[in-house]
KEKE-3310 file (N, C-alpha, C; in steps of 0.2 Angstrom, whole numbers, plus 5000, padded with zeros to 4 digits):
npx = (4853:4845:4849:4863:4866:4861:4869:4882:4881:4879:4891:4894:4896:4890:4887:4884:4880:4882:4878:4886:4881:4881:4882:4874:4880:4891:4905:4917:4933:4941:4930:4919:4912:4902:4890:4883:4869:4854:4855:4862:4864:4869:4882:4886:4885:4893:4907:4918:4921:4923:4929:4927:4933:4933:4948:4953:4954:4957:4964:4964:4971:4958:4949:4940:4945:4944:4945:4955:4957:4955:4955:4950:4951:4939:4933:4937:4934:4941:4955:4969:4963:4961:4970:4976:4974:4979:4972:4968:4953:4946)
npy = (5720:5722:5710:5712:5717:5707:5695:5700:5702:5687:5681:5676:5667:5671:5664:5669:5663:5666:5670:5673:5686:5690:5706:5715:5721:5728:5735:5743:5747:5740:5738:5727:5713:5707:5704:5703:5695:5700:5713:5728:5727:5716:5717:5728:5728:5717:5710:5703:5698:5686:5680:5666:5654:5641:5633:5622:5604:5591:5576:5558:5547:5543:5548:5561:5570:5582:5600:5612:5629:5645:5659:5675:5690:5701:5711:5717:5721:5717:5714:5716:5720:5711:5701:5685:5668:5652:5637:5619:5610:5596)
npz = (5538:5548:5555:5560:5572:5581:5576:5580:5594:5598:5594:5582:5566:5549:5534:5517:5502:5485:5467:5451:5438:5421:5416:5404:5389:5394:5390:5394:5398:5413:5419:5428:5419:5427:5439:5455:5461:5470:5475:5485:5498:5505:5499:5506:5520:5523:5531:5527:5509:5498:5482:5474:5464:5453:5445:5439:5438:5449:5448:5450:5442:5431:5438:5444:5458:5466:5466:5460:5466:5465:5477:5480:5489:5490:5499:5514:5530:5541:5540:5529:5512:5496:5493:5486:5484:5479:5480:5485:5485:5492)
capx = (4855:4842:4852:4869:4866:4861:4875:4888:4880:4880:4898:4891:4898:4885:4889:4879:4882:4879:4881:4887:4877:4884:4879:4873:4882:4897:4911:4921:4939:4942:4923:4919:4905:4899:4887:4880:4861:4851:4855:4869:4864:4875:4889:4888:4886:4897:4914:4922:4918:4927:4927:4931:4933:4937:4953:4955:4952:4962:4962:4968:4969:4954:4943:4941:4944:4944:4945:4959:4953:4958:4952:4952:4947:4936:4932:4939:4935:4945:4962:4971:4959:4964:4974:4974:4977:4977:4971:4964:4947:4946)
capy = (5727:5720:5706:5713:5717:5700:5692:5702:5699:5681:5680:5671:5668:5670:5663:5669:5661:5670:5667:5680:5686:5693:5713:5716:5728:5732:5736:5748:5743:5741:5738:5720:5712:5702:5707:5698:5696:5702:5720:5730:5727:5712:5721:5734:5725:5711:5711:5699:5696:5681:5677:5659:5651:5634:5634:5616:5598:5587:5570:5553:5542:5546:5550:5568:5570:5587:5606:5618:5634:5653:5663:5682:5694:5706:5716:5714:5726:5715:5713:5720:5716:5710:5695:5680:5661:5645:5630:5613:5608:5589)
capz = (5542:5555:5557:5561:5580:5585:5574:5584:5601:5598:5592:5577:5558:5545:5527:5512:5496:5480:5461:5447:5432:5417:5413:5396:5386:5397:5386:5396:5401:5419:5422:5427:5416:5431:5445:5460:5462:5476:5478:5487:5505:5507:5499:5510:5527:5525:5534:5521:5504:5494:5475:5474:5457:5451:5440:5436:5442:5453:5445:5452:5437:5427:5442:5447:5466:5469:5463:5461:5466:5466:5480:5479:5495:5487:5502:5520:5536:5547:5537:5521:5507:5489:5494:5483:5485:5475:5485:5483:5488:5490)
cpx = (4851:4846:4860:4870:4866:4866:4880:4888:4881:4886:4897:4895:4892:4888:4884:4883:4878:4882:4882:4882:4882:4880:4878:4875:4887:4903:4918:4927:4939:4935:4921:4911:4900:4896:4884:4873:4859:4852:4862:4869:4869:4882:4891:4890:4890:4905:4919:4918:4924:4925:4931:4928:4937:4942:4955:4953:4958:4961:4967:4967:4964:4949:4945:4939:4943:4944:4951:4956:4956:4952:4954:4948:4946:4935:4934:4940:4940:4953:4963:4967:4964:4969:4971:4978:4975:4978:4968:4958:4946:4938)
cpy = (5725:5715:5706:5713:5711:5694:5694:5700:5691:5677:5675:5672:5666:5670:5664:5666:5664:5667:5674:5679:5691:5700:5712:5722:5732:5730:5740:5744:5745:5741:5731:5718:5708:5707:5701:5700:5697:5709:5721:5729:5722:5714:5725:5732:5720:5713:5708:5697:5692:5680:5670:5656:5645:5636:5628:5611:5595:5580:5564:5548:5546:5549:5557:5568:5576:5593:5610:5624:5641:5657:5669:5686:5700:5712:5712:5720:5724:5714:5717:5717:5715:5705:5690:5673:5655:5639:5624:5612:5600:5587)
cpz = (5549:5559:5562:5569:5583:5584:5579:5591:5603:5597:5586:5570:5554:5538:5522:5505:5489:5473:5457:5441:5428:5416:5406:5393:5390:5393:5387:5399:5408:5423:5421:5424:5420:5437:5450:5461:5470:5479:5480:5494:5508:5505:5503:5518:5528:5526:5529:5516:5499:5487:5474:5467:5455:5444:5436:5441:5443:5451:5449:5447:5433:5431:5444:5455:5469:5464:5464:5461:5468:5470:5481:5485:5492:5492:5509:5525:5540:5546:5531:5517:5501:5489:5489:5485:5480:5479:5481:5487:5487:5491)
residu = (ARG:LYS:LEU:THR:GLY:ASN:ILE:LYS:ARG:SER:ASN:THR:LEU:VAL:VAL:PHE:ILE:ASN:GLN:LEU:ARG:HIS:LYS:ILE:GLY:VAL:MET:MET:PRO:GLY:GLN:SER:PRO:GLU:VAL:THR:THR:GLY:GLY:ASN:ALA:LEU:LYS:PHE:TYR:ALA:SER:VAL:ARG:LEU:ASP:ILE:ARG:ARG:ILE:GLY:ALA:ILE:LYS:LYS:GLY:ASP:GLU:ILE:ILE:GLY:ASN:GLN:THR:LYS:ILE:LYS:VAL:VAL:LYS:ASN:LYS:LEU:ALA:PRO:PRO:PHE:LYS:GLN:VAL:ILE:THR:GLU:ILE:LEU)
# end
């Protein structure tokens, strides 16, 4: 929260990387068994949140040269949210 004013004035992009943890005992349908660590502040103040997951490997012969990745927009204050794309990261 303290950084948002300075970030906006300096016309800067800040990227935070986080990991998912499994919630224990979540059995309800429609509720995700995953949670991000670090509290709720980043979820609230972020303009764009992406869920990036590896869905496969890209191989050249026997060597892995990249990853096939699914990117889902979880939150977007700047454009319509909930879009998805499958792309390659080499």
